[in-house]
N, C-alpha and C positions, 0 to 999 in steps of 0.2 A: 339576112334580116329579114323575117317575114313582116307582111304589110299590118298597118295597127286598123284596127276598127274603128270607122268614124260612123258614128250615129247621124251623121248630116244626109249620108247615101240612103238612108233607110225612104222608102216612100212612105209620104204620109196617106196615101189612098189607099197602100196597100197594107198598112201594117196593123190596122185594126185584127184582133183576132177571127171574127168574123169572114171578114173580106179576106183575112190572107188564106183562112180556109176555102173560099170559095174559086180563089186564085188557083191554088192547091190543086185540087179536083179539076178545075175547068185547063189544067196544065196536061192534065192525064186524061181526060175524060171529054171534053169538046167536041161537039156542044154538048149539053145537059139538059133537062130540062127543071122547071122553078120545082115542083114536086120532087123530083130527083133532090137537089139540092138543098131543099129545105128538109128533107129526110137525113140527107147526110150529115149537115151543119148543126139539125136539131134548130135551128132557129122558129121562129114564126114568120109565118105570110108576111106579116106588119115590117119590121126586121130585118128579112131578108130582101125584100123591095126596097127599104131605105137604101142598105148599103149595097145591092143590085144598082141602084140610083148613080150611086157617087163613084162608083167603078165604069157606070156608063160613062158619065160627065169627064170623069177623066182620060177616056177614050180605049180601055181596056175590052170593054164586054160590049157584044151588043146583044140586044133583045130582039126577037120574032115571036109575034104574036099572030097564033092563028086557032083555025078550029078540028077537032078531033071529033068527025060527029058534028053534034052541038056540044060539045064541051070546048070552053078557053083551054087554049094550049098555048106556054111560054116557054120557049124555046131560048139558052144563053150561049152565044157564042164568046170564047176568047179572041181577040182579034191580034191580028201581029203587032202592034203596039203593045199591047196587053201582056204576051209571050215575051214580048224583050223586057218589058218595065218588070216583071216577075225574076226573068232570068237575072236580071240588076240586083235585084232585091236581094236573090240569093245569094249573088257574088258578093254582096254588104257584108253579107253574114258570116262569109267564109273563115276571116281572123278570126273569130271568135271560136271558131272550132278546132284552130292548130293547126 
């Protein structure tokens, strides 16, 4: 008998479309710059900042602020806990895939 889908196993911090996109991208390309994530997700700067803050509050990403010349540069890293949470999220979806 196959495992049944349990929506309660879906992590609310990841489940939103934009946050899921951020996590999926970072799972393959961590670290990534803020502008890289903005371009990849199609989000506005303000919207991306809001969602990154939620992921950071959950402990799934860290943001590193520096300068490249005189220009600010924000680099986002997927944390160990973030990778584990994303893998658990994907595992929770597997029953839906058959």
